[in-house]
N, C-alpha and C positions, 0 to 999 in steps of 0.2 A: 903145523899141518892144519890144526883148528882154525886159524884165521885164512888159511886158503880155501877151505869149505865155505866159509861164511862168504867169501867174496863169490865163490862160484855161484850159490845160491842167491845171493844179490842180482849179479847179472842174469841169471835166468829169469827172474822176477821183472826186472826192466824190459828183457826183450818180450815177454808175455804183454805186459803193457803195451808196448809199442803195435804190436801186432794186432790188438784189440782197438786201438784208438782209429777213428774216422781219417780218411785221407786228406791232405792239404788240398783247399779250393783254390781254383785260379784267381789272380788278383781283380777286386772288385765284382765279384759273382758270389750268389747265393744259391747252393745247390735246393732242387726242389723236388718233391716225391709227392706233390699235388695229384690229386686224381683218385681214383676208385683202388682199392688194394684188396688182394684176394688172400687170405692166410693159407698156407699150405701145412700139412701134416702128413706124418707116416712117409711112404715112400715117394710122395709128391714133394715133399720139403727136399729132397734130395737133387731133384731135377733144378735147372737153372729159372730164374722168374723170366716172364714175357713182359712186354711193353705194347700197349695198343695205344694208338694215335687216331683220334676223332676229331675233322675239322669242319667247319661249317663257312664255305660249301665244300662238298667232297670233291675228290680230285686232286688233291694238292699233294705235292712231292715233299717227303721226309728224308731227312738225312741226320745222321748220329754220327757226330765228331768229325763230318763232311763228308761221310760215306753215303751213298744212296741206299736207301732200304724199300722204296717204293712208293704207292699213292694211297692215298687217305679213301675209306677206312683200311686202317694197316694194323695186322697183329705181327711183331717181332717175337719169335720164339728164341728160347736158350740164350738170353741176355746175362752176360757175366755181370754181376753185382758191381755198384763203382757208379761214378760220376760220369755226365755224359753231355755235351753240346748238342741240343736239339733244334734243329732248322726245320722250317716248313715255309715252302713257297708255291705260288700259286701266279699265274700270270694274272695282270690286272690289279693284284692284291699286294697290301704291304707284306714284307717278309717278316716271319715271325721267329725270333731266338730267344732261349730259355736253357739254363743248365738245369738238368733233372738228375735226380739220384735214384738208382735201381738197388733197392736193398736185398739182403741175402735171402729172407723167407717170404716174399709177397711178389705178385706182378703188380703192374702199376698200369692205369689208365690215364691219359692226357687229353684233354676237350681244350680245342683252340678255335677261338672265332676271329676268323682273317677280316682284316679290315679294308674295304674296297679303296681303291686309289682313286681320286676325284679330284676334279678342279670345278671352275664355274663360267658358264656363260652369260653375255650380257648383251642383248640384242636392241636395237633400235630399229623401226620400220615405219615407212610411209606408203599408204596411210597408216595412223595410228592403231585402227581398230582391226588390222588384218588380224588373222588366226595364223599363229606360229607353233610348229610342232617338229618334235624330234622323233623320228620313228612313231611309234602311238602316243605318245607323250606331250601333251600341251603344255607350252610353255607362259607360266603365269606371270603377268607383270614385266616380260621382258628379261626375267633373271630365272636362271634353273642351275642347279647341281649337276653334273655329269660325271660318268666314268673316264678318264682318262683314256685319250685314243681318238679316232676320227669319228666325226658324227655328220649326219645330212641335214639341214636345218629347212623345213618346208613353211614358206608364206603364201596365205591367199587370203582374197578379199573380193567380194562379188564386185563385178564390173572393172576387175583388174587381171591381168593374166599370172598364174602362180609362178613363183621364182623358188628354185633349191640351192642352196649354198652349202658346200663342204668347210666343215672347219677342224681342227686339231684342238683337243682340249689339254692341256698340260696339269701336271699333279698340283695341287695347292695354288692355283693362280688364276685369273680371270681372264677370259678371251673375250673379245669383243667384236661384236658384228654389225654392219649397217646395212639395210638391204631398202631398195627404193621400187616398189611395183610399176609396171607400166599399165595403162588403160587398155581395156581388151575392147574390141570391135564387137558389136552387137553379133549374137549368133543363136539361131534355134538349132538344137539336135536332140538326137535319142527319141525320137516320138514313137511311141508304141501304146499298143492295148494291151492290158495286164491279161484280160479274159477276150483273145479275138472274137468267140463267138459265145452268144448266152441267149438266153429266153428271158424278156422282160417279165413272163408271166410268173418265174420263179421268184421264190420270198426272198427279202434281205437283200446282202450285197451278191448272192448269187444271180441274181436279177439284174446285175449291172455288171458295166465294166470300168475300167478305171484308165483314163488317158494320161499318160503321163509324157513328159518331155523336158529339155533343160533349155535355159537360156544363159547367156555369159555376161549380161549388163544389164541397167535398168533400161524399162523402154514399157511398152504396152501391146496387145495384141488382139485378135479374135479366134475364137474355135468355132469353125464352120464344119456342120455334119450333111452330106449331100447322098441323095439317093441313087439309084442305079440311072436314074434319068439326068441326073447333073442337078435337079432341084434341090433348093436348099429346105431342110427338113429342122436344125436347129441353129441358132447362131447364139454364140455366149460370149461375152466381152473378156478378157483376160488381162490381169495387171491392175496396178502399175507392179512391174516386176522389181522384187527388193532382195530376189534370194534366187540360186541357180535351179531349184528343183520346182517344177509345176505340176498340178494334176488336176483333172477335173473328172467326176465320176457321171456317168452317162447311164439314165435308167430305160433306155429305149423308147423315149417319148420326144414329140416334135415339139415346138415352139407354143403349141395352145395344149399341152399336157397329155396327148392322146398318143396311144402305143403305136407304133411305127407298123409297117409292114414287114413281112419277113424278106429278107434279102441283103445284099452287100453294099454297105454303107462307106462312103469315102469320108475320112475325117483329115481335115486342114487346119494347121494353125499359121497364121498369118502375123507377124509381128513386126514393129519399127522400133528402134532403139532410140534413145536420147540424143545418139548421133546421128540421127537420120537414116540410119542402113534399115533397108528392109529385107525381113527374111522369112522364108515358109517352107514348111514341111507339111508330107501326107501320108497316111496309112489308112486302113482297110479293115472294118469291123462288120460281122456277119451276126443280123437278127435272126434267130431261128427257133419258133416256138417248140419243135421237137425236141428240143435241149432242155426240156423241162426237169427242172430238180426240185423234189419233194424229199422232206423231212418224214422219217417212219420209225416206227416204234423197232425194238430189237429184243422183243420178249423170249421169241423162240426162234427155233434153227432157220427159218425165214423171214427176212425183213417185211414190213407191212406193217398191219395192224396187229394188235397184242395176240389173236388167235387165227389170223387168216392172211395169206401172203397177197402182196398187191403187184399189179404189173406197171411198177414206175421205177424201173432201171435207171441209175445215177448215168448221166452221157459219160463219155471217156476222160478220164482225169479229174470228175468230181469225187468227193469224199465226204462221207458222214462219220462223226464219230460221237456215239451217244451213251448215257448211263442212264438207266432207271431203278429205281430202291422203292420196293414196297412193303407192305406189312399185312399179312391174312390173318383172319381171325377164323378157327376151324371149330365147330361145337360137337363134332362127330363123336359117336360113343358116349355121351352124355358130360365128356368133359370140354372144358375151352383151352385150346392150343392155338399157340401164338406163332407165325411163322415170317423170318423175314427173309424174301427174296431179292436178290439183287441182280442185274445184268449189265455189261459192258461191251458194246459191239461196235463193228467196224465194217463199213460199207465201202465199197470201191467200183468206180464205174471202169468198166473195161472197153467201151464203145461197142458199136452194133447190134445194141441192145443188150449186152451181158455184163453183169454184175457180181463180184465176188464179195462173200460176207462171211465175217467170222465172230464168234463171240465167246465170253466166257460169264460164268455166272457162280453167286455162292449163296444157297440157303441156309439160313441159320434157323433153327427149331428148338423148342423147349423139349425137355424129358418128356416121355423116355425116346423121342426120334432122335436120327444123328444129323449133324450138320451135312451137307452135300456140296460138291465142287462139279460144274459141268462147263464143259468145252465143247465147240461144235461150230458148223458152218455150212455154208452150201453154195453153190453156184447156180445163178437164175438167169434165165433168157424171157427177154419181153419180144414177142412176135409183132409184127407190124399191124396186123387188124385190117379188117374190111369194114366200111361205111354201113351202116345200118341207120336209114333217116339221117338224122342229125347227130348220131352217136357213132361209135365204132367198136366193134366187136373183135375180140382177139384172144388168142390162146399164150398161153406162156409154159416154161417149163423150169422147175426148180429140182436140183438133187443135191444131196448131202448126207451128212450124219451127226450123230452129237455122241459123248460118253459122259458118263457120272463115276465119280469115286465112291458113291453110294448107290443103291437102289433108288431110282428116282420114282417109279411106280410103287406106292405101299402096299402092301397085304390088300386082298380082296374087301377087306371091311374097311380100308381106309383108302380111298382116292385123294391123291394129291389135289389143292387147290390149283395148281398149275403145272398140270401132268404133261410130259412131254417124253415119253419113254424112249431110252438109250436105244442105238441100232443107225440102219440106214434108211432112207426115203426117197420116195420119188412123188413129187407133186405137179399138177395140171392146173393152174389157174386159169380160168375162163372170166374174160372181164367183159362188161359192157359200159364203156368209158363215154361220158358226156363232156359237154364243156367244162364242168366243175365238179362232177360227181361221178364216182366209179363203183358199180356193184361186181362183187366178184363172188364166183362158185370155185372152189378149190379142192377135187378129189384128192386123196393122200393115201398110199399105200406105204407102209412102215414094215421092216424086219425088226422086229425086237430081239435084242441080245437076250441072251439066256439070264442076266441078272436084272432085267426088267419086268419080272413077276412070274415067269414061266421058268421049267426047267430045262428047256431047250429053245433054239431060236423059233419064234413064232411070229404070226402075222396080225398086223393090226389097219384097220380100214378107219381113216379119221376124212369126216366129211367138215371142211372150213368153209364158212363163207362170210361176206360182210359188205359194208358200205363206208365210203369215205370222201367227204367234201372237201375240196381244196379250195378256199376263198381267200386269194392273195396271200396276207402274212398267215392266215389262221388256218389249222387243217382239223378236222374233227371226225371220228370215227366209230362205228358199232361193228363189233365182230363177235362170231361163235364158232363154237367147234364141237362136235359130237364123234366120241369115241365108241368104237363097236369091234371086238376081238374075233378074230378068225383064226384057225388051226390052232386052236388050244390055248390060247392067251387067258391069263386069268384076270385082264382088266375086267371090271363089272361094266356090263352093258347098261345102257340108257342113261349114261354120266355125260352131262354136256358143261360147256364151258362159255359165259358170257362177258365179252369186256367191252368197255366205252372208255376214249380217250380223246384229249385235244392236245394240239401242239401249235404254239406260237412263235414266230420269227419275227421282232421288232424290226422295223424299217430301218435301212442303212445298216444292218447288223448281220454277223454271221453267226451268234448264238441263237439257238432255239431251247424254249421251256416248256416242258410238257406236265400234263396231269392226266390220271388214268385212275380206273378202277373195275373190278371184275368180281364174278359170281361163280359159284359151283352150284349146278342144280342137279337134280336126280331123284328118281322116283323111290330108292332104298337108302338116301343117305339125306340129312338135314343140310341146308345148304350152307355155304362159307363165303367170305366176302375177303376183298383184296381192294387195296388202294394206295396210290403212290405217287411220287413225283419223276421228273426226270429233266435232265440237262444235256446238251450237245452243242455240236458246231459243223457248220457246211462251209465246205471251201473248195 
């Protein structure tokens, strides 16, 4: 009997040992639990573990022991512990296979980097300097590694007809391709003026137009500009041509360097190729001094001078982007304070004398005053004007508004250096415009918001004035503003602001550089001073 109990105990021990041993692996395989594991405790340990498969690239199909599970990134829940054959496949990539082990007490994360199936393309082309591309990728030295599959190879060279061939790239093999380009006859095409109408009195590149065209082969030509009577005002030799794209920038002057009269001009390009073929194309360009473009400050809710608007709306389609940054020193109340105001503005010409303007600003101040953010804008209209001797007298209109995240007007004992209280306004600039000088007087009425210094909506009368001289690439101006409260506003009377500025647009450039300065003047407060720089673009 005792021997029987011993045998039973030995049998039970062997069965328990077999149950705890790991299962046998398929021949030639090595199970893997590679990846991140997440230990489980308590009730979570009772749940079957999960498998997460991540592939690079995503979208690969996952199989476990031949059964499709989904596409990556993929999480398979409630996976029974054990060993599985994991297969991941994606079109255009080599298949990935591996044995994985799912343990009893943790989940598994598997990361797989799929390998692209590629082959090689070896291209020879005549002429040898032709440009070869596959899609957007250029073939260097005629040899390139490509994904397996069908590709289109493009070859082009100046003076030759472009050619396209289709090739099929096989995995791990070299595909060879030979291309011979045919000579192209001489052709002129795509003649156009980038700015079909312009004023040669405008600064920088906005006072020019770029005439562009294409040729197909070597040769030479001449660009001829004729007035409405057919008379030649400009003749410019072109070539010799060594590339497809050709251009010429015309500044509205004739062969003697004189600015031409307003009118419609015919631009003709006549060329002859090395093969003797003659080609010509023509288009038209309008010269119109009324399309005058001027660079202006963006300091207040109306563009123009620092403290006064001007009647110089951008022509339709013209745009100005400008940034101005200043530093102000204020010695009010016996203490010295530093303010750093900045402005970023956008002007857009709408045509028919209308212009839209928007701007944002940040004013950084020292203690105990708070920084402020400003947003605002306006719509302005530049009336046609009437002749007054050799000048023109005109009236415009600007309406708009602005908002501050903090009070822009300080308490009565501290008017700000660059005060422009939040609210809505209407301004009527009256301008006397000469050949190069403008004098402006712009009365403005502003409905001041409750946070602009009063307990409720109030009124503010502002008289703005200024003068600006536009001397080709350089503009310089002087402006002033006088603030006077009405209807109970708390802005201190007899406070005025004076500004001086200059803007320069280098020749053949669209970039403008600015310098400006200003001061606050008044009978009840000491003066404050402002200086700054700016940069912008016209296009």
